[in-house]
Each structure stands twice: as C-alpha cells, then as structure tokens.
C-alpha positions in Angstrom: -11.9 55.7 282.2 -9.1 57.3 284.2 -6.0 55.4 285.4 -4.3 56.3 288.6 -0.8 57.7 288.3 -1.1 58.6 284.7 -1.7 62.3 285.1 -5.0 62.0 283.2 -7.4 64.8 284.1 -10.6 63.8 285.9 -12.4 66.7 284.1 -13.9 65.8 280.8 -16.1 67.4 278.1 -19.4 65.5 278.0 -21.1 67.6 275.3 -20.1 70.5 273.0 -22.0 72.2 270.2 -21.6 75.2 268.0 -24.2 77.9 268.8 -24.3 78.7 265.0 -22.8 76.5 262.3 -22.6 79.4 259.8 -21.8 83.0 260.6 -20.8 86.1 258.7 -17.3 87.5 258.6 -16.7 89.7 261.6 -19.2 87.8 263.8 -18.1 85.8 266.9 -18.3 82.0 266.9 -19.4 80.4 270.1 -19.2 76.8 271.4 -21.5 75.7 274.2 -19.7 73.2 276.4 -20.7 70.9 279.3 -17.9 69.5 281.5 -17.9 67.1 284.4 -15.4 66.3 287.2 -15.3 62.5 287.4 -12.6 62.5 289.9 -12.5 62.1 293.7 -11.4 65.7 294.5 -11.8 69.3 293.4 -10.1 69.8 290.0 -9.0 72.7 287.9 -8.7 72.4 284.1 -8.1 74.6 281.1 -10.6 74.0 278.3 -9.3 74.6 274.8 -11.4 75.7 271.8 -9.7 74.3 268.7 -10.2 75.4 265.1 -8.5 73.2 262.5 -6.0 71.9 265.0 -5.1 75.4 266.4 -6.1 76.6 269.9 -8.1 79.8 269.4 -9.6 80.3 272.9 -9.1 78.9 276.4 -11.0 79.1 279.7 -9.9 77.9 283.2 -12.6 76.1 285.2 -12.7 74.6 288.7 -15.1 71.9 289.6 -16.0 70.1 292.8 -16.1 66.3 293.0 -18.9 65.1 290.7 -19.8 68.6 289.6 -21.1 69.3 286.1 -21.0 72.8 284.6 -21.9 74.6 281.4 -19.7 77.3 279.9 -19.0 78.9 276.5 -15.8 79.5 274.5 -15.7 82.1 271.7 -13.5 83.6 269.1 -13.7 85.8 265.9 -12.6 83.7 262.9 -11.6 84.8 259.5 -13.6 83.7 256.4 -13.4 80.0 255.7 -14.4 76.6 257.0 -13.2 75.2 260.3 -13.4 71.8 262.0 -14.2 72.7 265.6 -13.5 70.9 268.8 -13.2 71.5 272.6 -10.5 69.4 274.3 -10.7 66.9 271.4 -14.5 66.5 271.5 -15.9 67.4 268.1 -18.2 70.4 268.0 -19.0 70.4 264.3 -18.0 72.4 261.2 -18.1 76.2 261.3 -18.5 78.1 258.0 -17.6 81.8 258.0 -18.5 84.0 255.0 -19.8 87.4 254.1 -23.1 86.0 252.7 -22.4 87.5 249.2 -22.5 85.3 246.2 -19.1 84.5 244.7 -18.3 86.2 241.4 -16.9 84.0 238.7 
C-alpha cells in the first residue's frame, strides 16, 4: 500500500530470483527481477541489487501506469556466501566458489 504525500515510490519488485544459486569464482551472478508500477502516472525508479547489505549493481527503469516489466541485474562477486536482495525483496543465497575441495 502507498500513502499519498509520503514520497513512497509506486514502483515495486513483485518477484526476484537468482538465475543460479551457486557459481564459480570469476563467473557473473544474475538476478531476474519483475517490477510493477502501481501508481497513477509514469514513474522512474532505480533498482538496487544488494549483496550482504551492500549495493553491487543498479539499473534505472521507467514504467507507464500499471506496466509490469522484467529485467536483470548482474555483478561479479568474490568467493563467499551472500544474502541477495533487490530493493529489499529477498532473492536467495548466492554461493561463490572455485569448485575445488578444501584442503585441511
């Protein structure tokens, strides 16, 4: 729900998923995103791909009233595990590794 006069954006993420939940080091991580303009006029919005609370990619979108669009956001992460989200909507956990067994 959006309140008038609060500055809340009428554009919202309706769905986001990671294309791959596990990738190798050096590969690109991609989130598929569906966004919708729930407002009464054309709106512009900057989507933010967030890894562990840090913005790692952005994309500017412009949607007509009631329009829904699909887009992708990508980045090349370092090895590790990341909690992923787009504009606060959880996309899942991304695991990045070289696929080699760990030596003990």
